[in-house]
N, C-alpha and C positions, 0 to 999 in steps of 0.2 A: 577217799576221793581225790585228795590232793596229789596222790602218787600218779594219777593218770595223765597229768599234764606237766611238761617240763616248764619250769618258771625261770626264764633267763633274767639277768640283772636288769635289763631295760624295762621289764614289766614293773618292777618295784620302783625304779627311778621315776616312772611317769605316773605311778599310782597316786590318786588324790581323792579327797573326800568330795563326792558329787556336789554337796552344798557349796563348797568353796571354789568349784570350777568356774563359776560365773559365765557359763556358756550362754550366749545370746542367740536364740534361734527363732525364726518366724514360723516354724512348722507347728501346727496345732494338733497333730495326731497324738492320741493317748492310748493307754492300755485299756481297751474296752471291747465289748461285744464278743466275748469269748464264751462259747457254750459250755466247755468243759475246763474248769480251772486248772486241772492237773494234766490234761492231755498234751499240752504244748510245752510243758517244762522240759528243759534240756539238761539232763543230768550229766551229759558228756560235753565238757567245754570245747572239745576238739571239733564238734559238729556245729554248724551254723545255728545261732539262737533263733527263737521265734521272731516273726515280724511284729511290729507294734500293733497292726490291725488285728492280730490274733489274740492279743493279750488283754486281760481284764484289769479293772481298777481295784479289785479286791486285794487287800494287802496281806496275802498269804506269804509264808516263807518262800514257797516255790516261785511266786510271782516276783518277789524281790530278787531272788537269785537269778531268775531269767533276765530281769532288767539289768542286773550287774554284769552278766555275761555280755549282754548287748552293749553296755557302756564300755567295757574293757577290751572286748575281743572282736566286736563287729567292725569291719573296715569301713562301713558306710557311715559317714559323718552325720547324715540326716537321722539315722537310727540312733546314733550315739546321743544326739541332742534330745531326741524324744525320751530316751531312757533317763538322761540327766534330769529333765524336768519332772518326770514321774517320780523318780527317786527322791528328789528334793521335796516334793509334796508328801511323799510317804514318810519321810523323816519328821515332817512338821505335824503329822497326825498323831492322835492319842494312841493309836494302835502300835506305834513305834516302840512304846515301852515294853510290849510283849514280844514281838517277833525279833527284836534285836538280839535277845539272848540265844535264840535258836541259831542265829548266824555265827555264833562263837563256837559251835560244835566242833569236835575234833575231826569230823569227817568233811569239814568244809575247807575249800582252798583259801590261802591267805588273803586274797582280795575280798572274799566274802566276809571273812572274820574281821578284816580291817573295817569294812563298812558297818558291821555290827557294833564294833567298839566306837566308831565315829558317831554313830547314831546315839549311843548312850551319852557321849559327851555333849552332843547338840541338845538332847532332851534335858539334860541336867542344866546346861547353860541357859537355854531359851524357854524351856517349858517346865521349870522346876515347880511352879505353883500348881501344875496339873497332877502332881504326885501326892497322894494322901500322906499325911504326917505319920501315920502308923506304919507306913511302908519304908520309911527312911532307914531304919535299922537293918531291915532285910536287904535293901539295896546296898548298904555299906558292906555287909557280910558277903554278898554276892560279888561285889567288885573286888574285894580283897582276895576272895577265893579264885577269881578269874585271873587276877594279876599273878598270883602264885602259880596258877596252872600254866600261864604263858611266860613264866619267868625265863624259860629256855628259848623262847621265840615262838613265832616270828617277832622280831624286834618292833616292827611298825605297829603290830597289834598291841603288844605290851605297852608301848609308849602311849598309845591312844587311850588305853584303859587307865593308865596312871594319870593322864590329864583329866579323864572323867572323874576319878576319885578326888583329885585335887580341886576340881570345880565344885564337887559336892561338899568338900570340907569348907570351902569359902562361903557356901550357902548356910552352913550350920554353925560356924564359929561366931561368937564364943558361947552362946547361951545353950544351944542344943548339943554341940560337940566341943567341949571345953579344951580338950588336949588331943587333937587329932594326931600330932606327931608321936606323942607318947604311946597312944593306942596302936598306931601303925607299926612302930618299932617293936612293940610287944607281940603283935600279930606275926611278925616275921621271925621271932625267936623260936628255935626248935622245941624247947621245953614247954612252950605255951601253945603249940599248935592244936592240941586236942581240944582246948577250950575256945580256940579261935578258928575253927574250921576243919580240924582233924586232918592236917596235911603234914604231920611230922615225918611220915615216910618219904614224902617228896623232898622235904628239906634235907633229910639226911642223905638222900641220893644225890642231890645237886646243890650243895650249899653255896657255891659261887654264883650260880644263876639266881638264886633267891637273894643273895647279897646285892647283886647288880640291879635286880628289880626293886629292892628297897631303896637303893641309892637313887635310882631313876625317879621313883615316886617322891622322895624327899627333894630332888632337884626341881621337879616340875611344880611343886606346890608354890614356892615363891615366884616362879616364872608365870604361872597362871594368875597369881595375884597382881603382878606388875603389868600384865597385858589386859586385865579386865577393866571394863568401864564401870567405875564405882563413884557414888556420891562422895564428896570430900569427907564427910563425917564417918561414913561406913569404911572408907579407905583407911582413915586414921585408926578406927577401932580394930580392923583386921591386922594392920601393920603392927600395932601394939601386941595383939594376941599372938601373932606368929613369932614376933621377935622374942617373946617370953619362952618360946619352945626351943630357942637356940641352945639353951642349957642342956637339953636332951641330945640335940644333934651333934654339938661340938665334940663332946668326949668320944662319941662313937666314931666320928670321922678321924680323930687323932689315933684312936686304937687301930683302925684299919690302915691308916697311913704308916704307922710305926711297925705293924705286924710283918714279920718276915714271911708269913704264910699268905699274905695278900698278893694276888697277882698284879701285874702291871695294869691290866684292864680295870681291876677294882680300884687301884690307886688313882687311875685317870678319872674314874667316875667320882671319887672322893674330891678331887680337885675341881671338877665341874660343879659338884654340889656346893662346895664352899663359895665359888663364884656366884652361884645363884642366890645364896642366902645373904651375900654382901649387899645385894640390891635392897634388902630390907633394913639397911643401916644398922646391922648388928654391931655391937660394940667391939672395937679393936682391943680394948682392955680385956674382954672376955675371950678373944680369939687369938691373942698374940702367940701363944704356944703352938697352936695349929698352923698359923702363918709361918712361924719359924720352921716347923716340920716341912712345910712346902719347899723351903730353900734346899733341903737335903735331896729333894726330887730332881733338882737341876743337874745332878751328876749322873742321872739315868737318861741316856739319849732318847729312849722311847717316851719318856714323860716330860722331856725338857719343854716342849712348846706349851703343853697344858699347864705346867708349873709356872711358866712365864706369864701366861694369860691370867692365871689366878692371882699371882703376887701383884701384878700390875693393877688388876681390878680392885684388890683389897687396898693397896696403898694410894690409889688414886682417889679414894673417897675423902672429900674435904673434912668430913666428920672425924677423921682420924686425928685431927689436930687437938681434939679434946683430950686425947690420951697421950700426952707428951712422953711419958716414960715408956709406954709401949712402942711409940714411934721411934724413940731413941734406941730401943732394944733391937730394932731392925737395922740400924745403921751399920754395926759391925758385920752383919750378915751380907749386906749389899757390898760393903768394902771388901769383904772376903772373896767376892767374885772377880776382883781386879785381875788376879793372876790368870784365872780361866779366860777372862776377856782378852788379855794380852796374847795368850797362847792361840786363841781362836783367830785373832787379828793377824798374827804372824803366819798362821797356817792357811789363811784365806777361807776360814770357816765363817761365812757370812751369817748363817742362821744363828749360830751361837753368839757371835758378837752383837748381832741385831737384838736378840732377846735380852742379853745382859744390859745392853744400853737402854732398852725400854724400861727395865726395872730401875736403873740408876736415875734416869730422867724423870720417871714417875715420882720417885721419892723427892728428888731435888726440886722439881718444878712445882708440884702440888703443894709442897710444904716449905717453900723457900723462906718465907718470912718467919714462920714459927721456928724453924731450925736456925736461922740467923740469930734469933733472939736468945738461943740457948748458949750463952757466953761460956759456960763451963765445957761445952762440947764444940767450941769453934774449930778446933783442929780436925775433928772428925768431919765436920761439914766442909771444911776447906779440902780435905782429902776427897770427899765425894765430888766437889766441884772440879778438882783436877782429874778425877776419873771420867767425868763427863767431857772435860777438855780433851782427854785422850780419844774419846769416842768421836768428838768433832773432827779430829785429825786422823782418823783411822786410815791406814794405807789403802790406796786404790783410787780409781776414778769413778765418781758417782755418775750415772747409776749402773755402769757396766761391771765394775769389779768390786763395788761396795754400795750398800744402800742404808748404812747406819748413820752416817754423819748428819744427814738431814733431820734426824729425830731430835737433835740437840738444839737447833737454832732458836726455837721458842723459849727454851730454858734461859738462854743468855739475856733475852729481853726481860723475862720475869725477874731474874736475879737483879739486873740493873734497876728495874722499876722499884723493886722492894728496897734496895739500898738507898735510892734517892728519895724514898718516901719517909725515911727517918728524919728526926730533927737534926739540925746542923751538927751538933756535937757528936752524936752517934754516927752520923753519916761520915764524918771525917775519919772515925776509927775504922769503919768498914771499908772506906776507900783505900786506906793505907794497906789493908790486907788484900783487897781484891783488884786494885788497879794493876798490879803486876800480872795477875792472871789474865786480865783483859788485854794487856799488851801481848802476852803470849797468844791469846785468842786471835788477835789481828794477824799474826804470822801464820797461824793455822788456817784461818779463813782465806787468806791470800793464796796459800799453797793449794788449798782445796779448789779454789776457783781457776787454777791453771788448766788451760786446754791441753789435751794430749797432743802428741805429735800429729802433724798434718796427715801422715799416712794412716795412723790409727784412727783419727777423727773421721777420715773419709770412709772407713770401714763400719762406722757406727750406723745403726738404723735411724731413720727419721724420728722415730719415737724416742730413742735414746738421746738424740740431739735436743729434742724439745724438752725432755725431762731435765737435761743438763742446763738448758737455758733458764728454766724455771728455778732450778737449784741456785744458779748464780743470782737471780733476782732476789731470792731469799737471803743469800749471803749479803747482797747489797743492802737490803733492809736491816740486817743484823749489824753491819758496819755503821749504818746511820745511828742505830741505838748505841753502839759502842762509843760514838763521838760524844754522847751525853755524859759518859763516864770520863773519857780521856781528854776531850776538848782539843785545843789547838796542838797539843803534843802529838796527837794522832796524825795530823797533817804534816807536822815536822818529821815524824817517823817515816811517812810515805815519801816525802820529798827527799830526805836523806838517802833512802834506799834507791830512789830513781836516779839521784845524782851519782851515786856510786856505780850504778849500772851503766850510765851513759858517759860519765866523765873519766872514770878510772880504767885505764887499759888493763889493769890486773883483774878487773871484774869481767870475766868472760861469760856474762849471763846470757841465757837463751832468750828468745823473744817472749816466751811465756812469762818470764820473771818481770820483764818490762810491762807487758800487758796487764798482769795482775796488779801491779802498783798503780797504773793508770786507772784500772777498774776501781780500785779503792778510792782514789781521788774523785772519780766521777760519781760513785755511790754517795759520797758525802756532799759534794758540791751540788748534786741534783736537788737536794731538799734543804740543806743547811746554808744559811747566809755566810758566805766565805769572804765577803767584801773587806773584812778587816784582817784577814789572814796575811801575814807577812811572807808566806812562802809562795803565794800564787804568782807574783812576778817572776820568781825563779823558775817555777813550773812552766810558765809561758815561754821563758827563755830556753828551757830544755826541749820543748816539744819539737822544734825544727830539727833537732839532732837525731830524732827517731827515724829509722829506716822503715817506711811503711810498705815495703814490698810484700810482707805477709798480710793477707787480707784480714785475718781476725784481729791482729794488732792494729791495723789501719782502721778497722771499724771502731775499736775502743778509743783510738786517738780522736776520731771524728766526734764520738759521743762526749768525750772529755772536753773538747773545745766547746761543743754545744752547751754543756752544763755550766761553762764559765761565761756565757753570753752576757749575763747581767753585769758581771765584773768587768768585762771588756767595754760595756757601755760607759762605765765610770772611769775607765782607763783606756781611752781610744787610741793612745799612742802605741799600744801593744797589738792593735789589730793587724798591722802590717806583718807581724811575726807569724801569725797563724792562718790568716785568710788565704795565702797562696797554697797552703796544705789542703784547705777545704776545697778550693777550686781544682786542685790536682785530683782530689778524691772524686769530685763531681764528674770527671771524665772517665771514671772507671765504673763499668756497669755493675761489678760485684759490690761496690760500695754505695749503691744507689740510695738505700734507705738512710744509712747513717749520714752520708754527705749532704743529701738534700734536706733532711730534717735539721742538721746543724746550720746549714746556710739560712734556712728559714728562721731559726732562732736568732742568728746574728742579724739578719736584715730587720727582724721585728724589734730587737732590743737596741741595736746600734745604728739604726737607719740614719739618724741625724749626723753621724760621723763617717758615713760611707761615701760621701761625694768624691773624694780623691780616687777611690777604686771602683766607683760605680760602673764605669765603662768596661773594666775588666770583668766584673761580675756579669754584666749584660752580654758581653761577647761570648764568654765561656758557656753561659746558660743557653744562649741562642744556638750555639754549636751543638751542644748535647741534645737539645730539643729536636733540631733538624736531623740529627743522626739516629733519633729514636733509641737512645741508649737506656732510657728508663721506662719502667712500666707506667701505665696510665695514672695510677694513684700518686706516684712520685712526681709525675709531670704536674699534677694539680698542686702539690705542695710547693714545687719550684715556682709556679706562677704566683702563688700567694707570697712567696719570698720576694719575687720581683715587684709585686704590687707594693709591698712595704718599702722596698728600695726606691721605686719611682716616686712614691708619695712624699719623700723627704728631699727630693732634688729641687733646685731652683725652678720656679714656675715656668720659665722659658725653656727649660730643658726637658720637662716632663713629656710634652706632646711629641717632640722629636724622638725621645727614647721609646715612647709608647708605639709610635709608628714603626720605628726600626724593629721593635720586638715582635709585633703582631703581623706585620705586612706579609711575611712568607706564609703564615698560617691562614691569613685571609685569602691569599691567592689560591692556596690549596682548597680552602672551603668553597671558593668561587667555582673552581673546576669541578668539585664534587657536586655542587648544587645543580650543575647543568648536565650531569650524567643521569642515566636511568636509575631509579632506586633499586638497591640490592643490599644484602646483609653486610657486605664488606664496606660499602659506602656509608651505610648507616652508622657503623661503629666509628668510622673516621670522622664523620660529621659530629657525632656526639662527643668524641674526644676533643675536637677543636672548640666546640661550644663550651664544654666543661672547662677547658683551659681559660677561655675568656671569662667565664663566670668566676673562677677562682682568682684571676688577676684583678677583676673589678671589685671583688669582695674585700680586698685589702688596699686598693689604691685610693686613699683618702687624703685629699689635699686641704681639708678644713683647717689643719694646724697652721698652714701658711696664713690663712685669713685671720685666725685667732691672734697670731703674732703681730700681723701688720695692721689689722683694723679693729681687733677686739671681737668678742663672742657675738656681738650684735650683728656682725656682718653676715652671719649664717642665714639671717632672714631677709637680706637684701634681695631685691627682684633681679631677675636675670639681666635686665638692661643696665643695672648698676654694677654688675660684676662680670669679669671676663668669663667666657664659657669654660666649663669644666672640661679638661682633656678627655675624660671618659665619654662625656656627652658628645664631644666633637667626633670621636671615633664611632660611637653608636649611630650618630646621624649618617656618617659615611657608609657604614655597613648595613644600614637599615634596609635598603633595597635588596641586598643579598639575602638577608634573613627572610624577607617576604618571598623571595624566590624559593628558598628552602621549604618554607611553609606551604607554598603552592604545590610542591611535590610530595611532601611528607605530612600533610595535615591530618591524615587518618592514623598516623603512628603516634601513640600517646607518649612514648619514650622520647622521640625527637621533639615533639611539642613541649614536653616538660623541660628538655634541655634548653630550648629557645627561651621559654619563660624564665628559666633559671638565670640566664644572662641578664635579663632586665631586673629580675627580683633582687639579685645580689647587688646590682648597680643602684637600685632604688634605696636599699637598706644602707648602703655605704654613703651615697651622695646626699640623701634626704632631699632638701629643697633645691639643691643644685641640679637635680634631675629634671627640674621644671620644664626646660625647653623641649623635652621629649614627650611630655604628657599628651599633647593633642594627637600626635601621630600614633603613639602607643595605644591610646584609648581607642582610636579608630581601628587599628589592627586587631586589638583584642576582641572588639565587638564583631568584626567580620569573621575572625577565626572561630570564635565560639558559636556564632550563628550557623556557620557551615558545618562544624563538627565539635559539639560540646565536650570539653574535657576539664577535669578538676584543676589542673595546673593553671589554666586561664583564670579560673575563679580565685585561686590563691593569690595570683599576681594582682588581680583587681582589688582584692582585700587590702594588699599592701599599699596600693595607690590610694584607696579610700582613706586609709590610716594617715597618710602623710599629706595628701593634697585636697581632701574634702573641705578643709577649713580655709583654703586659699581661694579668694573670690575670683581671681583671674583664671582659675582652673575648674571652678565649680560646674560650669556648663559641660565641660568635657567629662567630668566624673559623673554628672547627672545623666548624660547621654549614654555612657558606658553602662551605668547601673540599669537603665531602662532596657537596653538591648539584652544584657545578661539575664535580667529577671524575666523578661517576656519569653526568651528562648527556654529557660528552665521551667517556667510554669507550663509551657506547652509539653515539655518532656514529662512533667508530673502527670499530665492528663493521659499520656501514652503509657506510663508505667516506668518507674525508675528502679525497680527492685534489683536489677542486675548491676546498678551503678551507685552503690552506697558512697563511693568516694565523691561523686558529683553532689549528692544530697548533703553530705557532710560539709563540703567546701561552700556550698550555697548557703547553708545555715550560718556558718561562720562569717561569710560575707555580709549577710544582713544583720547579724549581731554587731559587726563592726560599723555598719552604716548607722544603726540605732545608737551606738555609743559615741561615734565621732561626728556624724552629721544627720541627726534624725529629721532635720528639715526636708530631706529628700523624700520623706514619706508624705509630705504635703502635696507633692506633685500628683496630678491626675494620672500620671503615667505608671504609677505603682498601685497594683490591686492589693490593698491591705488584707482584705478578707481572704483572697486566694493565698497570700503568703502565710496567713495564720493557719489555713488548712494544710499547707505544705508542711508546716511544723508538726501538725498532728500526725501526718503520714510518716514523717521522719522518726518520731518517737516510737513508732511501731516496728522500726527496722531492728533486726537481731544484732547488728553490729554495735558494739559499745561506743565506739568513737562517733558514729553517726548520732546515736541517742544523746551523747554528751553535747554535741554541737547544737542539736535542737533545743536542749535545756538551756544552753547559754543564750540562744535566740530569744526564748520566752522570758528569761531573766531580764534581758535588756528591754524587751517589749514592755514588760510590766513596769519597769523603772520609768518608762517614758509616758505611761498612760495619763498620769496626773497633769502633765503639761501639754498633752496632745489629744484633744477631744476625738479626733478621728480614730486613734488607737483605742481610747476608752470605749467608744461606741461599739467597735468591733468586739472588744473583750466582753461587754455586757451581753452581746448576742451569742457569742460562742464560748463564753467562759465555762459553762457547765460541761461542754464537750471536752474542753481542755482538762478540766478537773477529772472527769471520768477516765479519760485516756491516761492521765498520769497515775491515777489509782490502779487502773488495770495493769499498767506497766510495772508499778511497784510490787503488785501481787504476783508477778510471774510473767508478765507479757514482755518484759525486757530483761537483758542480762543483769545478774546481781551486781556486777561492777558498776552499773549506771545508777544505782540507788541514791548515792550521795547527790548528784546533780538534780535529781527530782526533788530532794529536800529543799534545794535552793529555789526551785520553781514554786513549791508550796509556801515557802516562807514569804516570797514576794507576792504571791496571791493574797496571803493573809494580811500582808502589810499594806497593799494597795487596794484590796477589795474586801475590807473587813465586814461590810454589810452583805455582800453577795456570796462570799465563800461558804458561810454556814448553810445557806439554802442549797447551794450546789452540792455540797458534801452530803447533806441529809437526803436530797432527792436521788443522788447517785447510789448511795450505800443502802437505801431502804429496799432495793431490789433483792429478792431472795437469791442466794448463791453468788452474788456479786460482792467483792471481786473473787472470792474463793468459797467453795462450799463448806470448808471446815471452820470458817470464821463466824462466830455467833453474833447476834444483834447487839449483845452487851459489849462485846469486844470492838465492834464497829463504833459504837457510841463513845467508848473510851478513847479510841483512836481520834475521833472527831474532836473531842474535848481537849485532848493533848495538843492536837494541831492548832486549834484556835487560840490556845494560850500563848503560842510563840509568835512574836513578830520581830524579834531582834536576835535571839540566841540561836545561832546557826548550829552549834554543837548539839543542843537539846533537840532541835528539829530533826537533825540527822539521826540521832538515836531513836527518836519516835518512829521515823519512817522505816529505819532498818528493822526495828522490832516488829512492826506491822508486816513488813516484807517477809521476815522469817516465819511469822505466824501463818501468813497466807500460803507460803511455800512448804509448810510442814517441817521447817528446819529448826524450830526453837529447841534449844538444849541438845542439838544433835552433834555438836562439835564443829558445825559449819557456820556457826553464828558470827564468826569474825571474817571479815572480807580480806 
């Protein structure tokens, strides 16, 4: 039958077990209501298969075949889905044990045979208990016979049968089937076939196919074990039983690998088989000869990749360290690959050099400490380290002409870490040997970090450039680790190299050499404290000599200066040497990111020393901002830098500098505010508002007050302190902001940008923001009343946090709270399901009120009962963030009940409703990620309502089927008792709640028990 249909490669590539297809379909059609079970079977797959409505549920072989043709060949996806579901049900039924064998017939097409084999595997995996014990031996013999029969193919069918037999073995080991591997190997021996199925003729006709089938079967047994879900005790028992069978497998694999009669295909299968058994932690001591044989396969091009994978898999096992002698026996074999590695590197053979490097790194990195400790073999390990050093410096540019060097970088950290972990006396010995290697490594890494020529770099793809950038970051991290070994001598080495480059006319170095040395400096200075290094002053003196006409070199110069910002703060006299370079870079669009980030770091770290050059910085910055040289994100960084700069100026200069800086932007904003709204205007408005927000986020003059008046001045009233320059500016632009809101009130992004200006100002100025509180509270109330948005609530929360405790601002805060609460309660009555952000922000606002100023709840203007019910609705939202906000609200609410009779009264009335809602949410009504906050609510309920909570819990949980049908009355009582025991231990309460949640959701022991 299979000869009637041409099977192209794509059919096999898309073939899959219907059970694993995971097709989700809403169609309910099934194979039913067919009067003649056989009349609609389609024996010719070239003809359209029967429609689902014509097919019966009877699981005859014909029906299964028809459904399979439907699944694989019908172009109608609806019909495919129906067939998929029916076949899944068929596989789960008891009848599957019978009809699956018929599908393996020689007259069936490969797709049908594959489904038969897959069904066998599924039945053995999932329905093993359905098979009577007396049929186990028959099943085993049938499977072995079928594997032998399909040894020549199709491969997909043979593989599935092998997996089925492997799964069966795992069910029977060790008590029923004590030595499955021994029995399987015997079954495949030609001289034994008469007693094991009578297939000797087949064996003699195609010995290679039978050998491949045996190897595949031996390969999938460990794989099936490793992929199976097993209890720890059973897993340990099986691992031990299988590992004991390695004594049978290993000699056979050696024999096949050494035999000249074995084909490359057989040897490749042997290599894969070894890799599979390594996962069982088989002893390297028992396998070292076989592993050594694998090295001889590296000289065969067609086996090279498989041999590399196998060798790396074997020697990457940490357990190998128990077998020192075996491990050391591999060292000469790895070192013996050095010549092959050099030849491959010189010839540009990336695949070979990559593979050999993987082997060397696997041995050196996995076992670095244990090999270091073998003092009698120190020269061999040093040779291995030098071999890896060669790999680090392999010729070519990563990732375009080589991909090997990146494999080695982790090794150098591991080696350094192991050396430094020895006691001081041993460490000194190792450092004497390996410090010279690390000095060589520095040269290698700097060379590898070189950019290609500008012409070549331009031709690289964006993906190659990104990979090279990441590669340089990895090199940077490695240099930082190397500093731990070499210390200040590394900086001296870099400085001497840079000095020769820039000072000696005989050194006609290209720009890449200079860039690489600076890159090395920057890598170290970025994370290591270089304040005490005696070479940094010399480096600062050399920087102005660098010609930054090349953009990549200029970028690195900028980043190097930025990495030295903290040093410059301690040595301000050197600022004049490098700041002009930064300002020069600021005027180049191509250096936007590096120059702006560097200026920001300098302004943040050195702000108290920048007064002499503040005007230059402001002038250049204003120029580049007006020219729109930088992208929006860099403009925001630049405004943060200028905020740091202005905040350190003398008080009388801040306001004039601030006005000078923002006036052009305010004028532009004014013009935009009076134009009709459109997309272009919107982006410009948000850009300017964003710049103001970022400027105000860092413009903090509190340090002036601390120096002049002491920290207590921060709490002086506005009348006792001069107005903050930011407040002065905000008061001046306030009417303009109101104008913008008048036109853009319905646009949440613009409103958020407006609120951002005030939010950043409040966070930075704290109590100095006080003069703005009345008008901002009024504006927020009006804005939210007209068009409620979450950003207004978030800003109000910040106002409550800072000013609710200030008596002279209390009435404003109270009025704002009333307006926002009334408007939101009205929205809850209308339905806020489509606005979880508003609900979330509202819950956080009231949690902040309860925490900071619970007295606001004494006002008749707040409907406590309505707020309580808003929280109940919020808990029922599917968004985790909203649920967490509601839980925080109730946590604060419960904390205040003891001191506030109004809250306690409402809790007594609606506490049961809260308890029921929380239990329902824990049981599945809310996202699993919100379970922990619910434990906080229950802990506080138990702490503050110890007399009421038991009654609420018992009344809620006594209802049948609540909160989940699968939870018994005993489990509910156990949950109640565990809850009531906890009034202080948050961890135990969390564990109790999570366990109950998993029980209700049917997830206990499913592998999803951890969040």
